C-alpha positions in Angstrom: 0.0 0.0 0.0 1.5 3.4 -1.0 0.9 6.6 0.9 0.6 10.0 -0.6 3.4 12.3 0.5 2.1 15.7 1.5 4.3 18.8 1.9 4.9 19.8 5.4 2.9 22.4 7.3 5.1 25.3 8.6 3.6 25.9 12.1 6.2 28.1 13.8 9.4 30.0 13.5 11.4 30.3 16.8 13.5 33.3 17.4 16.4 33.4 19.8 15.9 36.6 21.7 17.8 38.7 24.3 14.9 39.3 26.7 11.8 37.2 26.3 9.6 39.6 28.4 10.5 42.5 26.2 9.8 40.5 23.0 6.5 39.3 24.4 5.6 42.9 25.1 6.4 43.8 21.5 4.6 41.0 19.8 1.6 41.4 22.1 1.4 45.2 22.5 2.5 46.3 19.0 1.4 43.5 16.7 -1.6 42.1 18.7 -0.4 38.5 19.0 -1.4 36.4 22.1 0.7 34.1 24.3 -0.1 30.4 23.5 2.6 28.7 25.5 5.1 29.8 28.2 7.5 27.5 30.0 11.1 26.8 31.0 12.9 24.1 29.0 16.1 22.4 30.0 18.1 21.6 26.9 19.0 18.0 26.1 22.1 19.0 24.2 20.9 17.0 21.2 18.4 18.7 18.8 19.1 22.4 19.0 22.3 23.8 17.4 22.8 26.2 20.2 23.6 25.9 23.9 24.5 22.7 25.7 23.0 19.9 27.7 21.4 21.3 30.9 21.2 24.9 29.7 18.0 26.7 31.0 15.8 28.4 28.5 12.4 30.0 28.5 10.2 29.5 25.5 7.1 31.6 24.8 5.0 30.9 21.7 3.0 33.7 20.4 -0.1 33.0 18.2 -1.7 35.0 15.5 -5.3 34.6 14.3 -4.9 31.0 13.2 -4.9 28.5 16.1 -2.3 26.2 14.5 -0.1 28.0 12.0 1.7 31.3 11.9 3.1 31.1 15.4 6.3 32.7 16.6 8.4 31.2 19.3 10.5 33.4 21.5 13.4 31.5 23.1 15.7 33.2 25.7 18.7 31.5 27.0 18.4 32.1 30.8 21.4 30.3 32.1 24.0 30.7 30.7 23.2 33.8 28.7 24.1 34.1 25.0 26.1 37.1 23.9 24.0 39.8 22.1 24.8 40.3 18.4 25.5 43.7 16.8 22.5 45.5 15.5 21.8 44.9 11.8 21.7 47.8 9.4 20.7 45.9 6.3 19.5 42.4 5.4 21.7 39.9 3.7 22.1 36.2 3.0 20.9 34.1 6.0 18.6 36.8 7.4 14.9 36.4 7.8 12.0 38.6 6.6 8.7 38.0 8.5 5.8 39.0 6.3 2.6 39.6 8.3 -0.8 40.6 7.1 -3.1 42.5 9.5 -5.4 45.4 9.9 -4.8 49.1 10.7 -1.2 49.5 9.7 -1.3 53.1 11.0 -2.1 52.0 14.5 0.6 49.3 14.4 3.0 52.1 13.3 2.0 54.3 16.2 2.5 51.5 18.7 5.9 50.6 17.2 7.0 54.2 17.5 5.8 54.3 21.2 7.6 51.0 21.9 10.8 52.5 20.5 11.7 49.9 17.8 13.6 50.9 14.7 11.4 51.7 11.7 12.9 51.1 8.3 9.9 52.5 6.3 6.8 54.3 7.6 3.5 53.1 6.1 3.5 53.4 2.4 1.1 52.2 -0.3 2.2 49.9 -3.1 0.9 47.5 -5.7 2.2 44.1 -6.6 0.9 41.4 -8.9 -0.6 38.5 -6.9 -0.2 34.8 -7.6 -3.5 34.9 -9.6 -2.1 37.7 -11.8 -4.4 40.4 -10.4 -3.0 43.5 -8.8 -3.0 43.6 -5.0 -3.0 47.0 -3.3 -1.7 47.3 0.2 -0.1 49.6 2.7 3.1 48.3 4.2 5.2 49.1 7.3 8.8 47.8 7.5 10.4 47.6 11.0 12.9 45.7 13.2 11.7 43.9 16.3 13.6 44.4 19.6 16.2 41.7 18.6 16.7 43.0 15.0 14.4 40.6 13.2 12.9 42.3 10.2 9.1 42.5 9.8 7.1 43.6 6.8 3.6 44.3 8.1 1.0 44.6 5.3 -2.6 45.7 5.2 -4.5 44.7 2.0 -7.0 47.0 0.4 -10.0 46.0 -1.7 
């Protein structure tokens, strides 16, 4: 009996962060995500290509609108701490761009300014051809989260 091979479902991306409490405040207060999971994890030293066996971490998983996909994990190395990287000025090979779609980009922009994160581009309107060939009109905001992960936040129109 043969089975049909289905492509995988991408559920979550986990970010290694400096301060999980500050990151939670950003993803909750600025982007409107909610905490789905929050616990300490002691590393086994096997699966994760960071840290060592016995290291203490805290993992908080933030969820968006969908209950299964589109989650963002925030992983802080509590003991021992990891050294903080230098701030990024531009993106390059190996960097990540999070593309989020939501509502009220102007409000998200104001919250981001109040939070104090770096803004790359204030809200601007643009058009792009969608996968179906039709033009998609949106307003986009480009910003860096507290740990210098790059986010493109889009609000579609029409």
